[in-house]
N, C-alpha and C positions, 0 to 999 in steps of 0.2 A: 504494500500500500504506500503510495507516495506521501512524503512528509514535507510540510512547509514550516519554517521556523520564523517566529516573530521575536526579535530581540528588542527589549524595552530598557532604556537607560535614562537616568535623570539628565535633564538639560545641563550643559556646562555651568551655567550661572546659578544653578540650584545647589544648595548645600546637601551633602551626602553623609549624614552621620554614621550610617552603617559602613560605608566605605572607609571613613576616617577611623572607625573602631577596628576594622580589619587591618588597615595600614599600621595603626599603633601596635596591634598584636604581633604583626609580622616583624616590626622593628624590635620589639621585646624578645622575639625568638632569634634575633640575629640577622634577619633579612632586611638589611638597610638599602635605601635607595629605591624602594618600591612604593608606588602610590596606587591605591585601589579605589575604583568607583564600582558600586554594586548595583546590578540591575536584575532584570527578570528575563527568562527564556521560556517561550511557549512553543511546544512541538505539536503541530496540528496535522493529523492524518487525514488525507483526502480520499474519498471514494472515487475511483476512476482516475481519469487524466487531470493533471494540473493545467487548467486552461486559463487564458487571460481573464475570463469572467470569474473563475473560482479565485484567482489571485485578488481581483478587485473586491470580492466578497470578504476575503480574509483581511484585506487592508481596511475595509469599513469596520469589521469586527474589532480590529486592533485600535482604530481611532475611537470607537464608541465604548469599548469595554476593557480591552487589555491594557491600554495606556491612558494615563491622565495627561492629555496633550498640553495642559497648562504648564506642567512641570517636567514632563517626560517626552522623549522622542522615541520613535520606533523605526525598525526596518524589517521588511519581509524578505526572507531568503529562501530560495528553492534549492534542492539538492542538485 
């Protein structure tokens, strides 16, 4: 079954407290020089072929439900 991935990340100007917490933990473990921003990944299985219409439907779903577009951006990725 084909899979489409929607990656959701906080917009660059938005504070990311979870990413900062992970960055701090990595530093305490000795992993210096790394900076983390934490997002979400959605894997969507598609019945049948991934058509332009199906991708448009997934994009609409991402915009309406999967991402808060005020503070997050998203990208739709096909295999």
